C-alpha positions as CSV (number, residue, x, y, z in Angstrom):
1,M,0.0,0.0,0.0
2,P,1.3,3.5,-0.8
3,R,2.2,5.6,2.2
4,R,0.7,9.1,2.1
5,L,2.7,11.6,4.1
6,L,1.3,15.1,5.0
7,W,3.9,17.8,5.3
8,K,4.2,21.5,5.8
9,Q,7.0,23.9,4.9
10,V,7.5,26.4,7.8
11,D,9.7,29.5,7.3
12,V,11.4,30.0,10.7
13,F,12.6,33.4,11.9
14,A,10.8,35.2,9.1
15,D,8.7,38.3,9.5
16,R,6.9,37.4,6.2
17,P,6.5,34.2,4.1
18,L,9.3,33.0,1.8
19,C,12.0,34.4,4.1
20,G,14.0,32.9,6.9
21,S,15.0,29.3,7.0
22,S,12.7,26.7,5.5
23,V,11.9,23.5,7.4
24,A,9.9,20.7,6.0
25,V,7.8,19.1,8.8
26,F,6.3,15.7,8.1
27,L,3.4,15.5,10.6
28,D,3.5,11.7,11.1
29,G,6.7,9.8,10.5
30,R,5.6,6.5,12.0
31,S,5.7,4.6,8.6
32,L,9.3,5.6,7.9
33,D,12.5,4.1,8.9
34,P,15.7,6.2,9.2
35,A,16.8,5.3,5.6
36,D,13.4,6.5,4.4
37,M,13.7,9.7,6.4
38,Q,17.1,10.4,4.9
39,A,15.8,9.8,1.4
40,V,12.9,12.1,1.9
41,A,15.2,14.8,3.3
42,R,17.4,14.5,0.2
43,E,14.3,14.8,-2.0
44,M,13.0,17.9,-0.1
45,N,16.6,19.5,-0.3
46,L,15.8,22.1,2.3
47,P,18.0,23.3,5.2
48,E,16.3,20.8,7.6
49,T,13.5,18.2,7.4
50,A,11.7,17.1,10.6
51,F,9.7,14.0,11.2
52,V,7.2,14.0,14.0
53,L,6.8,10.8,16.0
54,P,5.0,9.7,19.2
55,P,7.0,10.6,22.3
56,T,8.8,7.9,24.3
57,S,9.4,10.2,27.3
58,P,6.5,10.9,29.6
59,D,7.7,14.5,29.8
60,A,7.4,15.1,26.1
61,S,4.5,16.4,24.0
62,Y,5.9,14.8,20.8
63,R,9.2,13.4,19.4
64,V,11.1,14.8,16.4
65,R,14.0,13.5,14.3
66,V,15.7,15.9,11.9
67,F,17.6,15.1,8.7
68,V,19.6,17.1,6.2
69,P,20.8,15.6,2.9
70,G,23.5,13.1,4.0
71,R,23.0,12.8,7.8
72,E,20.8,13.1,10.9
73,K,21.2,16.1,13.1
74,T,21.2,16.0,16.9
75,H,21.0,19.7,17.5
76,A,18.6,21.3,15.1
77,T,16.8,24.2,16.9
78,N,15.3,25.6,13.7
79,A,13.6,22.3,13.0
80,F,12.5,21.8,16.6
81,L,10.8,25.3,16.5
82,G,9.3,24.7,13.0
83,A,7.8,21.4,14.1
84,A,6.2,22.9,17.2
85,F,4.7,25.7,15.1
86,A,3.3,23.3,12.5
87,L,1.8,21.0,15.1
88,A,0.2,24.0,16.8
89,E,-1.3,25.1,13.5
90,E,-2.7,21.6,13.1
91,G,-4.4,21.7,16.5
92,V,-2.3,18.9,18.0
93,F,-1.9,20.9,21.3
94,D,-4.4,22.8,23.4
95,L,-3.4,26.4,22.9
96,Y,-3.7,29.0,25.6
97,E,-3.1,32.7,25.2
98,P,-0.8,34.5,25.3
99,L,1.8,31.7,25.8
100,T,1.7,27.9,25.5
101,T,4.7,25.7,26.2
102,V,5.1,22.3,24.6
103,F,8.0,19.8,25.1
104,A,9.9,18.3,22.2
105,E,11.7,15.0,22.6
106,T,14.9,15.3,20.6
107,P,18.2,13.3,20.3
108,A,19.6,16.1,22.6
109,G,16.9,15.5,25.3
110,V,13.5,17.0,26.0
111,I,13.4,20.7,25.3
112,P,10.6,23.2,26.0
113,V,9.3,25.3,23.1
114,E,7.2,28.4,23.9
115,L,4.5,29.4,21.5
116,E,3.1,32.9,21.4
117,I,-0.7,32.6,20.7
118,S,-3.1,35.2,19.4
119,Q,-6.8,34.4,18.7
120,G,-6.1,30.7,18.8
121,H,-3.2,30.8,16.3
122,P,0.6,30.5,16.8
123,L,2.6,33.6,15.8
124,R,6.1,33.2,17.3
125,V,8.3,30.5,18.8
126,A,11.0,30.6,21.4
127,S,13.4,28.1,23.0
128,D,16.3,28.3,25.5
129,Q,19.7,27.0,24.3
130,T,20.2,23.8,26.3
131,P,22.8,23.6,27.7
132,P,24.0,27.2,27.7
133,P,26.7,28.1,25.2
134,V,30.3,27.5,26.2
135,L,33.0,29.8,25.0
136,G,36.2,28.1,23.8
137,R,39.5,28.9,22.1
138,V,40.3,32.5,21.0
139,F,42.4,33.4,18.0
140,G,43.7,36.9,17.8
141,R,47.3,37.5,18.6
142,P,49.1,39.9,16.1
143,G,50.4,37.8,13.2
144,S,48.3,34.8,14.2
145,P,48.4,32.2,11.4
146,V,44.8,31.4,12.0
147,V,43.7,35.0,11.7
148,S,45.8,35.4,8.5
149,A,44.4,32.3,7.0
150,L,40.8,33.2,8.0
151,A,41.1,36.7,6.5
152,A,42.5,35.4,3.3
153,A,39.7,32.8,3.0
154,L,37.1,35.5,3.6
155,G,38.8,37.9,1.1
156,V,39.6,40.6,3.7
157,Q,42.6,41.9,5.6
158,P,43.6,40.5,9.0
159,D,42.9,43.9,10.6
160,D,39.3,43.7,9.2
161,I,38.5,40.8,11.6
162,V,40.5,41.9,14.7
163,G,40.4,45.7,14.4
164,R,37.7,46.1,17.0
165,G,39.5,43.9,19.5
166,L,36.8,41.3,19.1
167,Y,38.8,38.2,18.2
168,P,37.6,35.0,16.5
169,Q,36.4,32.5,19.1
170,I,34.9,29.0,19.0
171,V,31.5,28.8,20.9
172,D,29.8,25.5,21.7
173,T,26.0,25.3,21.4
174,G,25.9,21.6,20.9
175,T,27.5,22.5,17.6
176,L,30.9,24.2,17.5
177,N,30.9,27.5,15.6
178,L,33.6,30.1,15.1
179,M,32.5,33.7,15.8
180,V,34.2,36.2,13.5
181,C,33.7,40.0,13.7
182,V,34.0,42.0,10.5
183,D,35.0,45.6,11.4
184,D,33.1,47.3,8.6
185,L,29.5,46.4,7.9
186,M,30.0,47.3,4.2
187,L,32.4,44.4,3.9
188,L,29.9,41.8,5.0
189,P,27.5,41.8,2.0
190,V,30.4,41.6,-0.5
191,L,32.4,38.8,1.1
192,K,33.4,36.2,-1.4
193,P,34.4,33.2,0.7
194,D,36.9,30.6,-0.5
195,F,35.0,27.6,0.7
196,A,37.9,25.2,0.1
197,A,40.1,27.4,2.3
198,L,37.4,27.7,4.9
199,A,37.0,23.9,4.9
200,R,40.7,23.5,5.7
201,I,40.5,25.9,8.6
202,R,37.4,24.1,9.9
203,Q,39.1,20.7,9.7
204,Q,42.2,22.0,11.4
205,L,40.3,23.6,14.3
206,A,37.5,21.0,14.5
207,F,34.3,23.1,14.4
208,E,31.2,23.2,12.2
209,G,30.5,26.7,10.8
210,F,31.6,30.3,10.5
211,A,29.4,33.0,12.1
212,V,30.7,36.1,10.5
213,F,29.0,39.2,11.9
214,A,29.1,43.0,12.1
215,P,27.8,44.9,15.2
216,Q,26.0,47.3,12.9
217,P,22.8,46.3,11.1
218,L,21.1,47.5,7.9
219,D,17.6,46.5,9.0
220,P,16.4,49.3,11.5
221,K,14.8,46.6,13.7
222,A,18.1,44.9,14.3
223,Q,21.3,45.6,16.1
224,V,23.7,42.9,14.6
225,R,24.0,41.5,11.1
226,M,25.4,38.0,10.5
227,R,26.3,35.6,7.7
228,Y,26.8,31.9,8.5
229,F,28.9,29.7,6.2
230,V,29.2,25.9,6.3
231,P,31.8,24.7,3.8
232,G,31.1,21.3,2.3
233,A,27.4,21.3,3.3
234,N,24.5,21.0,0.9
235,L,23.7,24.6,1.8
236,V,27.0,26.5,2.1
237,E,25.3,29.7,3.5
238,E,22.3,29.5,5.8
239,P,19.6,32.2,6.0
240,A,18.8,31.8,9.7
241,T,20.8,29.8,12.3
242,A,19.4,29.5,15.8
243,G,22.5,27.8,17.3
244,A,24.9,30.3,15.8
245,A,22.7,33.2,17.0
246,A,22.7,31.8,20.6
247,G,26.5,31.4,20.4
248,L,26.8,34.9,19.2
249,G,24.7,36.2,22.0
250,A,27.0,34.5,24.6
251,Y,30.1,35.9,22.7
252,L,28.7,39.5,22.6
253,A,27.8,39.4,26.3
254,K,31.2,38.0,27.3
255,W,33.1,40.6,25.2
256,Q,30.8,43.4,26.6
257,V,29.4,44.4,23.2
258,I,25.9,44.0,24.7
259,H,25.2,45.0,28.3
260,P,22.6,43.4,30.6
261,E,19.9,45.5,32.2
262,K,19.4,45.5,36.0
263,T,17.6,42.2,35.6
264,G,20.7,40.6,34.2
265,L,19.2,40.2,30.8
266,A,20.6,41.6,27.5
267,R,18.5,41.6,24.3
268,F,19.3,42.2,20.7
269,I,17.8,41.4,17.3
270,L,20.0,39.6,14.7
271,E,19.5,40.0,11.0
272,Q,20.7,37.2,8.6
273,G,20.1,35.9,5.1
274,T,19.6,39.1,3.1
275,E,22.6,38.2,0.9
276,I,20.9,35.0,-0.2
277,E,17.5,36.6,-0.6
278,R,16.0,34.9,2.5
279,P,16.1,37.7,5.1
280,S,15.5,36.6,8.7
281,L,15.2,38.3,12.1
282,I,16.2,36.4,15.3
283,E,15.6,37.9,18.7
284,V,18.2,36.8,21.2
285,L,17.9,37.1,25.0
286,V,21.0,36.5,27.1
287,G,21.1,36.0,30.8
288,V,24.4,37.2,32.4
289,D,25.6,36.9,35.9
290,P,26.2,40.5,37.1
291,L,29.3,39.6,39.1
292,D,31.4,37.5,36.8
293,R,29.6,38.2,33.5
294,E,29.2,34.4,32.9
295,V,26.4,33.6,30.6
296,F,23.9,31.3,32.2
297,T,21.1,31.2,29.6
298,V,20.4,32.2,26.0
299,R,16.9,32.2,24.4
300,V,16.2,32.6,20.7
301,S,12.8,33.5,19.3
302,G,11.1,34.7,16.2
303,S,8.1,34.6,13.9
304,C,7.1,31.7,11.7
305,F,5.0,31.3,8.6
306,T,3.7,28.2,6.8
307,S,4.5,28.9,3.1
308,A,3.6,25.5,1.6
309,A,1.8,22.3,2.4
310,G,1.2,19.0,0.6
311,E,1.2,15.3,0.5
312,M,4.1,13.0,-0.5
313,V,3.2,9.5,-1.8
314,L,5.7,6.7,-1.3
315,L,5.2,3.3,-2.8
């Protein structure tokens, strides 16, 4: 018998449809084994494809597995948020205004996802980064071979990425990413990365992607602008990246680019994806200990839109 799979395409971190990062959400993946899921993800060819399953944990509202062409992902916040939004639209959960919290069982554990509800419909999604980001190695000494190689791979001068005294640093959010500050916002849109050279740096230093940012936005609603590169991936530049946004929040707080209020919370809005015609806005909330400036929590949130829906038939 053919298997009929209902799916929705959710644009995550988008303030209008056909922007942000597209996630395919298959609403019932029980008829699929992992090889099927991988094949479907390859066919969808989107940044992430999520498959909803019954939970095995008594603490979870649903279970989700996430695939990209070539592999399964353990940490996939965009897909976790997109799946919660799609299920809320389908009426799987009881929705209470203004906020409803559901619990996603993921390979990384059970994570809470908060849905902002208006007139019975979900509008925005939010989730804390679990565990909080961990800041790692810093690369920034004058004449550092890493800085020189990184600047050459991005097509800029070494001073362009250390001129503000904000040095490249690896941050762990479940996925390791390298934070790189570009001194001049005008350089960011015209970067022409040498992905082969970036891949060599990534292999040498053992991390996943490059979060290249400028602490000046073009969008008046934002405070920071970022591009995120993953050499060798199916999608070498992503339009919205929750994990990298959370890592950047921790980095900016630790380097005192953003400053917490009396509550210990610092907020900013990150713009990403304009260069690849998928603009996104990610709100980042960082909890900072006022004594030692250690980051103890990071939350990412944003709007979602369902831009497509359909049925896939597998024989």
